[in-house]
Each structure stands twice: as C-alpha cells, then as structure tokens.
C-alpha positions as CSV (number, residue, x, y, z in Angstrom):
1,X,-38.7,-15.7,12.9
2,X,-38.1,-13.7,16.6
3,X,-35.8,-11.0,17.2
4,X,-32.5,-13.2,18.2
5,X,-33.2,-15.5,15.5
6,X,-33.2,-13.0,12.7
7,X,-30.1,-11.4,14.8
8,X,-28.0,-14.2,14.6
9,X,-29.0,-15.3,10.9
10,X,-28.1,-11.5,10.4
11,X,-24.4,-11.9,11.5
12,X,-24.3,-15.0,10.0
13,X,-24.9,-13.5,6.2
14,X,-22.1,-10.7,7.4
15,X,-19.8,-13.3,8.5
16,X,-20.1,-15.4,5.0
17,X,-20.3,-12.1,3.0
18,X,-23.4,-12.4,2.2
19,X,-24.8,-8.5,2.3
20,X,-27.9,-8.8,0.4
21,X,-29.6,-11.5,2.4
22,X,-28.3,-9.4,5.6
23,X,-29.6,-6.9,4.4
24,X,-33.1,-7.9,3.6
25,X,-32.9,-9.4,7.6
26,X,-32.0,-6.0,8.9
27,X,-34.8,-4.1,7.1
28,X,-37.3,-6.3,9.0
29,X,-36.3,-6.3,13.0
30,X,-36.0,-2.4,11.9
31,X,-38.9,-2.3,11.1
32,X,-39.8,-4.8,13.5
33,X,-38.2,-2.9,16.7
34,X,-36.7,0.5,15.5
35,X,-36.0,1.0,18.7
36,X,-34.1,-2.3,19.5
37,X,-29.6,-1.6,19.4
38,X,-29.5,-4.2,17.3
39,X,-31.5,-3.1,14.4
40,X,-29.2,-0.7,13.9
41,X,-26.1,-2.5,14.2
42,X,-27.0,-4.8,12.3
43,X,-29.0,-2.3,9.9
44,X,-25.2,-0.1,10.1
45,X,-22.9,-3.0,8.8
46,X,-25.8,-3.8,5.9
47,X,-25.2,-0.1,4.1
48,X,-21.4,-1.1,4.7
49,X,-21.8,-4.5,3.2
50,X,-23.4,-2.5,0.2
51,X,-20.7,0.5,-0.1
52,X,-22.8,2.8,1.8
53,X,-20.0,3.5,5.0
54,X,-20.8,7.3,5.3
55,X,-24.7,6.0,6.1
56,X,-24.2,2.8,7.9
57,X,-21.1,4.5,10.6
58,X,-23.6,6.3,11.9
59,X,-26.1,3.7,12.9
60,X,-23.2,1.8,14.7
61,X,-21.6,4.3,15.8
62,X,-25.4,4.8,17.8
63,X,-25.9,1.3,18.6
64,X,-21.8,1.0,20.5
65,X,-23.0,3.9,22.2
66,X,-26.1,1.7,23.8
67,X,-24.1,-0.8,24.5
68,X,-20.3,-1.3,24.0
69,X,-20.2,-4.7,23.2
70,X,-16.5,-6.3,22.1
71,X,-18.1,-7.5,18.5
72,X,-20.1,-3.6,18.2
73,X,-16.3,-2.1,19.0
74,X,-14.2,-4.0,16.6
75,X,-16.9,-3.3,13.7
76,X,-17.0,0.0,14.5
77,X,-13.6,0.1,14.1
78,X,-13.5,-1.5,10.7
79,X,-16.1,1.0,9.9
80,X,-14.0,4.0,11.0
81,X,-11.1,2.7,8.9
82,X,-12.9,2.4,5.7
83,X,-14.1,6.0,6.1
84,X,-10.3,6.7,6.6
85,X,-10.5,8.2,10.4
86,X,-7.0,6.3,11.2
87,X,-7.1,7.8,15.0
88,X,-10.0,6.8,16.2
89,X,-9.9,3.7,14.6
90,X,-6.9,2.1,15.8
91,X,-8.6,3.5,19.3
92,X,-11.7,2.1,19.0
93,X,-10.0,-1.1,17.8
94,X,-7.4,-0.9,20.4
95,X,-10.5,-0.2,23.2
96,X,-12.3,-3.6,21.4
97,X,-9.2,-6.0,22.5
98,X,-8.6,-4.9,25.7
99,X,-12.4,-5.4,26.3
100,X,-11.8,-8.7,26.2
101,X,-13.2,-9.9,22.3
102,X,-13.2,-13.4,22.4
103,X,-14.7,-14.7,19.0
104,X,-12.9,-15.2,15.4
105,X,-14.6,-13.3,14.0
106,X,-14.0,-9.7,16.1
107,X,-10.4,-11.0,16.0
108,X,-9.5,-10.7,12.4
109,X,-12.0,-7.9,12.2
110,X,-9.1,-6.3,14.6
111,X,-6.2,-8.0,13.6
112,X,-8.2,-6.4,9.8
113,X,-7.7,-2.3,11.2
114,X,-4.1,-2.5,13.4
115,X,-2.6,-4.1,9.9
116,X,-4.2,-1.4,7.4
117,X,-3.3,1.2,10.3
118,X,0.2,0.2,9.4
119,X,0.5,-2.1,13.0
120,X,2.1,-5.0,11.9
121,X,3.2,-6.1,15.0
122,X,-0.1,-5.4,16.6
123,X,-2.5,-6.9,14.2
124,X,0.1,-10.4,14.6
125,X,-2.2,-11.3,18.6
126,X,-4.9,-10.8,17.4
127,X,-4.9,-12.3,14.0
128,X,-3.4,-15.6,15.6
129,X,-6.3,-15.9,18.5
130,X,-8.4,-16.0,15.7
131,X,-6.3,-18.6,14.1
132,X,-6.5,-20.7,17.0
133,X,-10.0,-20.7,17.5
134,X,-11.2,-21.6,13.9
135,X,-8.1,-23.2,11.8
136,X,-10.1,-24.1,9.4
137,X,-10.8,-20.5,8.2
138,X,-8.7,-19.1,5.1
139,X,-9.2,-15.9,5.4
140,X,-7.9,-16.1,9.1
141,X,-5.1,-18.0,8.2
142,X,-4.2,-15.8,5.1
143,X,-4.5,-12.6,7.4
144,X,-2.1,-14.3,9.7
145,X,0.5,-15.3,7.1
146,X,0.5,-12.0,5.9
147,X,1.3,-10.3,9.6
148,X,3.8,-13.3,9.7
149,X,5.9,-12.0,6.7
150,X,5.8,-9.0,7.1
151,X,7.0,-8.4,10.5
152,X,9.7,-11.1,9.6
153,X,8.5,-14.6,10.8
154,X,8.9,-16.3,7.4
155,X,9.7,-19.7,8.4
156,X,5.8,-18.8,10.3
157,X,4.5,-17.4,7.8
158,X,5.5,-19.8,4.8
159,X,3.9,-22.4,7.6
160,X,0.8,-20.6,7.7
161,X,0.2,-20.1,3.8
162,X,1.1,-24.3,3.6
163,X,-1.6,-25.2,5.8
164,X,-4.6,-23.1,3.6
165,X,-3.2,-24.1,0.7
166,X,-3.2,-28.1,2.1
167,X,-7.0,-27.2,2.3
168,X,-7.1,-24.8,-0.2
169,X,-4.7,-25.7,-3.4
170,X,-6.0,-23.5,-6.0
171,X,-5.5,-20.3,-3.5
172,X,-3.9,-17.7,-6.0
173,X,-3.0,-14.7,-3.4
174,X,-1.9,-17.9,-1.1
175,X,0.9,-19.1,-4.0
176,X,1.9,-15.3,-4.7
177,X,2.5,-14.3,-1.3
178,X,4.9,-17.5,-0.7
179,X,6.2,-17.0,-4.2
180,X,7.2,-13.3,-3.2
181,X,8.4,-14.5,1.0
182,X,11.9,-15.5,-0.1
183,X,14.2,-15.6,-2.8
184,X,14.0,-19.4,-4.3
185,X,16.5,-22.2,-5.6
186,X,16.5,-25.1,-8.2
187,X,16.2,-27.0,-5.1
188,X,13.8,-25.3,-3.4
189,X,10.9,-23.5,-5.0
190,X,7.0,-24.4,-6.1
191,X,7.6,-23.9,-9.8
192,X,6.2,-27.3,-10.8
193,X,2.6,-26.4,-8.1
194,X,2.3,-23.3,-9.6
195,X,2.2,-25.2,-13.1
196,X,0.2,-27.5,-12.4
197,X,-2.3,-25.1,-10.4
198,X,-2.4,-23.1,-13.8
199,X,-3.2,-25.3,-15.7
200,X,-6.4,-26.2,-13.6
201,X,-6.9,-22.3,-13.1
202,X,-10.1,-20.5,-14.5
203,X,-10.7,-17.4,-12.8
204,X,-8.8,-14.6,-15.1
205,X,-7.9,-13.0,-11.7
206,X,-6.3,-16.0,-9.9
207,X,-4.2,-16.8,-13.0
208,X,-2.9,-13.6,-13.4
209,X,-2.0,-14.0,-9.6
210,X,-0.1,-17.9,-10.2
211,X,1.9,-16.4,-13.5
212,X,3.0,-13.2,-11.6
213,X,4.4,-15.6,-9.1
214,X,5.1,-18.2,-11.8
215,X,7.5,-15.2,-13.0
216,X,9.1,-14.7,-9.4
217,X,10.2,-18.4,-9.0
218,X,11.6,-18.6,-12.5
219,X,13.5,-15.2,-12.1
220,X,14.7,-16.4,-8.7
221,X,16.4,-19.8,-10.7
222,X,17.7,-18.0,-13.1
223,X,14.9,-19.2,-15.7
224,X,15.0,-15.4,-17.5
225,X,12.9,-16.7,-20.8
226,X,10.4,-18.6,-19.3
227,X,9.6,-15.6,-16.4
228,X,9.6,-13.7,-18.8
229,X,6.7,-15.0,-20.8
230,X,4.3,-15.9,-17.8
231,X,4.7,-11.8,-17.0
232,X,3.8,-11.2,-20.5
233,X,0.7,-13.1,-20.3
234,X,-0.1,-11.9,-17.2
235,X,0.3,-8.0,-17.9
236,X,-1.3,-8.3,-21.5
237,X,-4.1,-10.0,-19.6
238,X,-4.4,-7.3,-16.9
239,X,-3.8,-4.2,-19.2
240,X,-7.1,-5.2,-21.2
241,X,-9.5,-6.1,-18.4
242,X,-8.4,-2.2,-16.5
243,X,-8.4,-1.0,-20.4
244,X,-5.6,1.5,-19.8
245,X,-4.7,4.4,-21.1
246,X,-1.2,6.5,-21.3
247,X,-3.4,9.8,-21.8
248,X,-5.0,9.9,-18.6
249,X,-1.7,10.0,-16.8
250,X,-0.5,12.5,-19.4
251,X,-3.5,14.4,-18.8
252,X,-2.8,14.5,-14.4
253,X,1.0,15.3,-15.2
254,X,0.4,18.4,-17.6
255,X,-2.2,19.7,-15.2
256,X,0.5,19.2,-12.4
257,X,3.2,21.4,-14.6
258,X,0.3,23.4,-15.9
259,X,-0.9,24.3,-12.2
260,X,1.8,24.9,-10.7
261,X,3.7,26.8,-12.9
262,X,1.9,29.8,-12.1
263,X,1.5,31.4,-8.1
264,X,-0.4,28.7,-6.5
265,X,-1.7,27.9,-3.0
266,X,-0.6,31.4,-1.2
267,X,0.2,31.3,2.3
268,X,2.9,30.3,4.7
269,X,1.2,27.0,5.0
270,X,1.2,24.8,8.9
271,X,4.6,25.3,10.9
272,X,5.1,21.9,13.2
273,X,6.4,18.8,12.8
274,X,9.0,18.0,9.8
275,X,8.1,15.1,7.7
276,X,10.6,13.4,5.6
277,X,9.2,12.7,2.7
278,X,10.6,9.5,1.0
279,X,9.2,9.4,-3.5
280,X,9.8,8.4,-6.4
281,X,8.5,5.7,-9.2
282,X,8.0,2.6,-7.5
283,X,10.6,-0.3,-6.7
284,X,13.2,2.4,-7.2
285,X,15.7,1.9,-3.7
286,X,12.3,3.5,-1.3
287,X,11.2,0.9,1.0
288,X,15.0,1.1,1.6
289,X,16.2,4.6,2.2
290,X,12.7,4.1,4.5
291,X,14.7,1.7,6.2
292,X,17.7,3.3,6.6
293,X,16.1,6.5,7.8
294,X,14.0,4.3,10.5
295,X,16.9,3.1,11.6
296,X,18.1,6.6,12.8
297,X,16.6,6.6,17.0
298,X,15.4,10.1,16.1
299,X,12.8,9.1,13.0
300,X,10.1,6.1,12.6
301,X,8.7,4.5,9.7
302,X,4.8,5.8,9.3
303,X,4.2,3.6,6.3
304,X,3.2,4.3,2.7
305,X,0.3,7.2,3.9
306,X,-2.6,8.5,1.7
307,X,-2.4,10.9,3.8
308,X,-1.6,14.1,1.4
309,X,-3.4,12.3,-1.9
310,X,-6.8,12.4,0.4
311,X,-6.1,15.6,1.7
312,X,-5.8,17.4,-1.0
313,X,-8.7,15.6,-3.0
314,X,-10.8,16.6,-0.1
315,X,-10.0,20.0,-0.5
316,X,-10.4,20.0,-4.5
317,X,-13.9,18.4,-3.8
318,X,-14.0,16.9,-6.9
319,X,-16.3,13.8,-8.1
320,X,-14.7,11.5,-9.7
321,X,-13.8,8.6,-7.9
322,X,-10.2,8.0,-8.3
323,X,-8.1,9.5,-5.0
324,X,-5.9,11.9,-8.3
325,X,-6.7,12.3,-11.5
326,X,-6.5,15.5,-13.1
327,X,-9.3,17.6,-12.4
328,X,-8.3,16.9,-8.5
329,X,-5.4,18.8,-9.6
330,X,-7.7,21.8,-10.9
331,X,-9.3,22.4,-8.7
332,X,-6.9,22.1,-5.8
333,X,-4.9,25.0,-6.3
334,X,-6.8,27.4,-4.7
335,X,-6.5,25.7,-1.4
336,X,-5.0,27.1,1.5
337,X,-1.9,25.8,2.3
338,X,-2.0,26.0,6.4
339,X,-5.5,24.5,5.7
340,X,-3.8,21.6,4.0
341,X,-1.3,20.7,5.9
342,X,-3.4,20.6,8.5
343,X,-5.3,18.3,7.0
344,X,-2.3,15.9,6.2
345,X,-1.0,16.0,10.1
346,X,-4.7,15.1,11.0
347,X,-4.7,12.2,8.9
348,X,-0.7,11.9,9.5
349,X,0.0,11.4,12.9
350,X,-2.4,8.5,13.9
351,X,0.8,6.2,12.1
352,X,3.4,8.0,13.8
353,X,5.6,5.5,16.0
354,X,5.1,6.8,19.2
355,X,8.6,7.4,21.0
356,X,10.0,9.2,17.5
357,X,10.7,12.9,16.8
358,X,9.9,12.8,12.9
359,X,8.0,9.7,10.7
360,X,8.8,9.2,7.2
361,X,5.9,8.8,4.7
362,X,7.6,7.0,2.4
363,X,4.6,6.9,-0.1
364,X,6.4,6.6,-4.2
365,X,3.3,8.6,-5.9
366,X,4.0,11.4,-3.2
367,X,6.5,12.6,-6.3
368,X,2.9,13.7,-7.7
369,X,1.9,16.5,-4.9
370,X,6.0,18.3,-4.3
371,X,4.0,21.4,-5.2
372,X,1.2,20.5,-2.5
373,X,3.6,19.1,0.1
374,X,6.3,21.7,-0.3
375,X,3.2,25.0,0.2
376,X,1.4,22.9,3.0
377,X,4.2,22.0,4.9
378,X,7.3,23.8,4.1
379,X,9.7,22.1,7.0
380,X,8.6,19.1,5.4
381,X,12.2,17.3,3.5
382,X,11.5,15.2,0.0
383,X,13.9,12.9,-0.9
384,X,13.6,11.2,-4.7
385,X,14.7,7.7,-5.4
386,X,16.3,7.8,-8.9
387,X,17.1,4.4,-10.3
388,X,18.6,3.5,-14.4
389,X,15.5,4.2,-16.6
390,X,15.7,0.4,-17.8
391,X,15.8,-1.5,-14.2
392,X,12.7,1.0,-13.1
393,X,10.9,0.1,-16.3
394,X,12.0,-3.5,-15.9
395,X,11.3,-3.9,-12.2
396,X,7.8,-1.7,-12.4
397,X,6.8,-3.8,-15.3
398,X,7.2,-7.4,-13.3
399,X,5.7,-7.2,-10.0
400,X,2.4,-7.2,-9.2
401,X,1.3,-4.2,-7.6
402,X,-2.3,-3.0,-5.7
403,X,-5.1,-4.1,-8.6
404,X,-7.4,-1.3,-7.2
405,X,-4.7,1.2,-7.3
406,X,-4.8,3.7,-10.1
407,X,-1.3,5.3,-9.3
408,X,0.5,2.4,-10.7
409,X,-1.8,1.2,-13.8
410,X,0.8,2.7,-16.7
411,X,2.8,-0.8,-15.1
412,X,1.3,-3.4,-17.5
413,X,2.9,-3.2,-20.6
414,X,6.4,-1.8,-20.7
415,X,6.4,1.0,-23.2
416,X,3.4,2.8,-21.4
417,X,6.0,2.1,-18.0
418,X,8.8,4.2,-20.6
419,X,5.7,7.0,-21.4
420,X,5.1,7.1,-17.6
421,X,9.4,7.3,-16.3
422,X,9.7,10.3,-18.6
423,X,6.9,12.2,-17.4
424,X,8.2,11.5,-14.7
425,X,11.3,12.3,-15.6
426,X,10.5,15.7,-16.9
427,X,8.4,16.7,-13.9
428,X,11.2,15.7,-11.4
429,X,13.4,18.9,-13.5
430,X,10.2,20.8,-12.9
431,X,10.0,20.8,-9.2
432,X,13.8,21.3,-9.3
433,X,13.4,24.5,-11.1
434,X,10.0,25.3,-9.1
435,X,11.8,24.6,-5.5
436,X,15.8,24.9,-5.6
437,X,17.6,23.0,-3.1
438,X,14.4,21.9,-1.2
439,X,14.8,18.0,-3.7
440,X,17.3,15.7,-2.4
441,X,17.8,13.4,-6.0
442,X,19.1,10.1,-4.2
443,X,20.6,7.4,-7.1
444,X,19.4,3.7,-6.4
445,X,23.2,2.7,-7.5
446,X,25.1,5.3,-5.7
447,X,23.4,4.1,-2.6
448,X,24.7,0.7,-3.9
449,X,28.2,1.2,-4.6
450,X,28.3,4.4,-2.5
451,X,26.7,3.3,1.1
452,X,28.6,5.8,3.5
453,X,28.9,8.7,1.6
454,X,25.1,8.4,0.4
455,X,23.3,7.8,3.6
456,X,25.5,11.0,5.5
457,X,24.5,12.5,2.1
458,X,21.0,11.9,3.0
459,X,21.0,12.5,6.7
460,X,22.1,15.8,6.1
461,X,19.5,16.4,3.9
462,X,17.3,15.7,6.5
463,X,18.6,17.7,9.2
464,X,19.3,14.3,11.3
465,X,22.8,13.7,13.2
466,X,25.3,10.7,11.6
467,X,24.4,7.8,13.3
468,X,26.3,4.4,12.2
469,X,22.6,2.5,12.8
470,X,21.7,3.9,9.4
471,X,24.0,1.5,8.0
472,X,22.3,-2.0,9.7
473,X,19.4,-1.2,8.7
474,X,18.9,-4.4,7.5
475,X,19.2,-5.4,11.3
476,X,15.9,-3.2,11.9
477,X,13.2,-5.1,13.4
478,X,10.2,-2.9,12.0
479,X,7.5,-4.5,10.0
480,X,7.9,-4.2,5.9
481,X,4.6,-4.1,4.2
482,X,6.2,-3.9,0.8
483,X,7.2,-6.2,-1.9
484,X,10.9,-5.1,-0.3
485,X,10.6,-6.7,2.4
486,X,13.2,-9.9,2.0
487,X,15.3,-7.2,0.0
488,X,15.7,-4.6,2.8
489,X,16.2,-7.7,5.3
490,X,19.7,-8.2,3.8
491,X,22.7,-5.9,3.6
492,X,22.9,-3.7,1.0
493,X,24.1,-5.2,-2.6
494,X,23.8,-4.8,-6.4
495,X,22.3,-7.9,-7.3
496,X,19.1,-5.9,-8.9
497,X,21.8,-2.9,-11.0
498,X,21.4,-4.3,-14.5
499,X,19.2,-6.7,-14.0
500,X,17.0,-5.5,-17.5
501,X,19.9,-6.8,-19.6
502,X,18.9,-9.6,-19.3
503,X,15.6,-8.9,-21.1
504,X,17.5,-6.5,-23.0
505,X,15.8,-8.2,-26.4
506,X,11.8,-7.5,-24.8
507,X,13.2,-4.5,-23.5
508,X,15.0,-2.8,-27.1
509,X,11.9,-0.5,-27.9
510,X,12.5,0.6,-23.9
511,X,15.8,1.4,-24.9
512,X,15.0,3.4,-28.1
513,X,12.5,5.5,-27.1
514,X,14.5,6.8,-24.2
515,X,17.1,7.2,-26.3
516,X,14.5,9.4,-28.4
517,X,14.1,11.5,-25.7
518,X,17.1,12.1,-24.6
519,X,16.9,9.5,-21.0
520,X,20.5,7.9,-21.0
521,X,20.6,4.5,-21.3
522,X,24.3,3.9,-20.7
C-alpha cells in the first residue's frame, strides 16, 4: 500500500471509529516514514482514540506546526478540548473554521469543540454546514439538532430529530432529546411510537433512555402512574449497572466536613474578578437563577464549568479516575489558595462571555467546593438554591443526568436521593456556620411566589444594581444546555411546585426518612 493509500485508509478508519485498525495503519506508516508529518498526525489521533490523549496531543501538535491544514487544526482543537485546555481549543477551532475548512467531518469536529466550550450558538454554523454536506450522517444531524434545541430553534431541532429517526427509527438519544424538547399533550406526543421502539430495543442503555423519554411524555400528559412505572424500571436497571453504594458519597461528605472544620488553605487567596457561583442540588432552580443573573447587563453565563473540580483535582494530584472523592478532598487541603484561584480562573476565562464584567458558574455540585471557593476566590459570591426536599428528591429521580458523571449516581434510587439530600442539607448548615454571611440560600418556592422581592435580594447579594430586565429572564436569547431549557424560556410559574404529591404513596418512605432526620416536609 502506498503512503497516500495508507493515509486515506487510516483517516477512513478513524472517521468510522475503528481505532484499532487506524492505529495499525498509522504505526506501519510511521515505521516506514518517521519523517512524514502525516505519520505523526495519524499516530497521534490513534493514540487519542485509544484513550491516551496526553501521548497523542504532542504528535498532532508537531504535525500541525509542520503543516496547519484545516483538518489537522480541527483535530488538534478536539484533542486540546479532551485535554481540558479549553482556551487553546477554542482559539484553534475558530482558526480552523476561518481557514476555510470544507469537509463535513472536520466541520462537525469544530462544532463539537465549540459546543464543549459552551459556545452553542457558535457551534450551529459548522454543524449545519456538516449536515448540508452529509445529510445521511446520523451523528452530524444529531449534533445539529442538539445545537438547535440549546439555542431556542425548537422547531428546527424537532425537524432534524425526526429526519434522523426516519433513517434510524431506534435512535434512543434522539427519542429522548425529542421528549425533553418541549411539553407534550394528549394530541401532540410520541408515546405510541416510544412504546413500539421499547418493545424492539435490546440494548440496555437504549432501553433506559427510551423509558426516560416515555416517562417524560406520560407525565406531561397526566398519566402519572405509568410514568412512574417507566422511571422505576429505568432507574433500577441503571443502579444495578453502576453498582452504586451510598457509602462512597457519605465518605465524601465526611471528608469535606472533617477537612474544613480545621484551619486549612491558609493564605489570602486570589484577588481579582468576582465570579458568581450558583450551586445546590440539581433540578432545584439553578438554571432559572443563572438566567435571571445573566439577564443583567453586567453579567454573562459561563455555564456549568468543571473549572473548580479540575483545579482541586490537579492540586490534590490523586490517582483516582473520578474527579471528586474523599481522598481528593483530603489531599487538597494544604493547597496554596492563591494558586488554586489562579488555576480556576485559567480554566474559567475561556468561558467568560465577551463584553461582560462578571460571569456565573452554575455547576450545581460546586456546593461541595464552597470551602475551596471562599478561600481561593475571596471576592466570589455564592448563591445556593433550596427547594422543598420532597420535590428535590422526585425531580432528581425523574431526570436522566450525564451517564458518566459520578456527581449524580445517587439519583437512581429514591432513598439514596433522600440520603444525599440530608447530607447536602447538613453540609450547607456547616458552610453557613463556617462562612457566616458569605452564602445566600435562595428558596425556589419563595422565588416563584415573590419574583421581584427575591430577585432584588439575589442582586444585592451579588453586588449588582437593580435592573428590571432580570424579571424578563424568559426573553434571554442565550443558549441553554440543561434539561431546564424549555422551562426557562417561559415566564416564572408554579407548575413544578408540589409535583411529588402525585406520587405520595411511592414517596412515603422518603417522607418518613426526612421526618426522622428532622427535615421539614410540610
């Protein structure tokens, strides 16, 4: 096989996801032509495809330095993104786009990099161009549909998902995305189609997604008993697959309280910009508050950043593969807080919306890192969302969170979710004692009942002047990439308040547990 034929064959293997074949071809080419930039490039991509991004990145970088073709730039940006080098990834991805990239695979790659950076509006153009060139490619069309949904192009998103399903009727991710795209009614739903697909689905992960989709649409239609049955089956299967034990999260909470009960992270911290952290249990109104704040002319949303978890993990240098665990928290307690703050800002700045004086980091799980945040970033503002404990548990149970994120493993069981809430509740009380006056706890129900009053309190805590535009958050046209996207494009309402009562019988053990813990469920 000639060098040119080997290069084309290796690129084709990478495009179809055959990493092993691509690696064999790349190694053969490298052994034959170690001086050829294509050898470095393909071998680097093969290393990355095998999960060795740190080994692949220098090889691709070397090839790009030799000849920065649009395709190489796109792949270099992808590897930078996988390596959590977000600022460089964004710069290279935009350079690739500006260089005239014109092949569908590279366009889709650039779109994925921009989406990973939270630039969903920026990802729309390359995703659309990729689909225009290769309309039959399901992956390209799914990415375009998702970008449409995130940016408020709901009708276009629905059209693209349906086009995808016309080619691949069992595409479970598309079915789930359609289900959460909007509210469904007795005359506008996909329930019959979802039931038919579920009956033919053999893949366990796909089955779980279809059951979540069914539960969402059935609940929208008021068919609550069947919705609960679908959720119970999906969550039971997911918990068995994960092998989750609440003891791992209990150890994490214990490590945080033990560590920050003493004088740790001594020093002045990093002085500079004052990020606003919106934290709390998931599905408690964090996206709503993020939209309210980012409707203020001085504030932009940076999305759900991993900047603090990754900065803490880097400082701790623990070898565990998950970002946060008890050992990582314990190992991070002697970190220089100024250095931790610098590392956070280095990761956050690429996501800071242009032209805004302040930004919001709305990763809910940052409530675990409040001690790190207030030591490392002494000028930061923290807002913690609180919601009725029963509604919190129910909303967590019915939501399909990121499948690979250990933050949410508790959510597949009602009692695990209750236990997690109880530990969250105690941890927030601990933080309030440890850092009095630094954390605003904002009730979701209070915000619904008195939108202006609670919004004024929110802005005051964040050191922001009153601006009436924050009351019209639903008119905010910025992208939303969370399950709350449909809700926050509507005016504030009480539709979600007290939803747990529909499932009062199933939730009875949760209520008894909370009462035994002294947690009010009235």
